[in-house]
N, C-alpha and C positions, 0 to 999 in steps of 0.2 A: 707778341711784340713785333712791331714793324720798324725796321731801320732803313731809311733812305734819305739821302741828303737833298733830294729834290722835293721841295714842299708840296707841289701839286701831285707828284707820284705818291708820296707818303700819305697825303690826305685821301686820295682816290682809293688806294689799297686799303687803308683803314676803314673807309666807308663801305667798300665792298665786303670786307670781313664782318663788319658790324651788321650789315644787312643780311648776313648769313648766320647771325646769332652769336657771333664771337665777341668777347670783351677784348678790346684792343688797347695796348699801350703803344705809344709811338716815340721815336727818337730821331733826331736830325743828324747825329754823328755818333761815333763809337763810344766816346767818353760819356755822352748823355745816355746812351743805351745801357751802359754798365751801371750808372748811377740809378737810372729808373728801375732796372732789374733788381738791384739790391734793395731799393725802397719799396718795391711792390709788396703790398700786404697779402696778395693772393699769389698762388703759385703760377708760374709761367709754363705753359705746356709746349709752346713752340715759338721759335724766333724766325722771322722772315727777314732776311738780310740781303741788301744789295752787295754783290761780290766786290765791286770796285767802288770805293768811297774815299774821300779825302781823310787824312789822319789815319785812324785805325780802320783798316779794311774790314769787310764782312767776315773773312776767315779769322782775322785777329780777334774780333769781338766774339765770334763763336767759340774760339779756344778759351777765352777768359770766362765766358758764361758757362760753358760746359765744365770748367773747373769748379765753378760755384755750385752747379747743379748737374752732376753726372746723369746721363740719360736724357738730357734736354734734347728735344727734337729740333733739328735745324733744317730750314728750307731756304735756299738761296734764290735770288732772282737776278737775272743779268741779261743785258742785250747782247752779250758775247757768250756763245756756248761752246766754242772750240779753242779757247785760249789756254795757254799753259797754266795760268792761275786757276781757271775753272777746273781743268783736269786734276791739278795737284791738290787743291784745297776743297774741292767739292766732290768730285766723282771718286777719287782715290780714298777719301775719308768716309765714303758711304753716305754722304748727305744728298738730299734731293735738290734738283734744280728746276726752276720754272723760267723759261726764256721769255723776255720782254719782246714785243708787247704781248699781253695776255688778256683774255676776257674774264669777266667775273665768274663765269661758269668754270673756266679752266683753273682759276685761282681756288675756288671752293673745292673742286675735285682734288686738286693736288694737296691742299691743306688737309682734307679729310684722309687722303691716302697716307700722308706722313704721320698724322695723329694715330691712325690705326696700325701703323707699322710697329714692329718690335723696336724698342729704343736702341740706339747705338751703344755699343759696349764701352 
């Protein structure tokens, strides 16, 4: 699942993932992501969330989704890699981070790395 409030970014990331063989759900905001996640008929293996988003932030959405599905893999994307938010909610929780901008190759490599990693406790 891809969550990004910027329509062009969301569409581009979803297209990149689909071209690498992934089935992709998308959401434009946190509430929509939670609803889409709950309605999904197939299991969600990974969520790719923008760290900073209006309303529910990426970390807030990740907390809710991992309550619904413990062990869910979380990958954040952000244009900011050294902020307190990134440190506190991404790195300290053991989640992965992909810094924007990124290429399709970087995205595919990071997604595969996260999917192959041992699930978070």
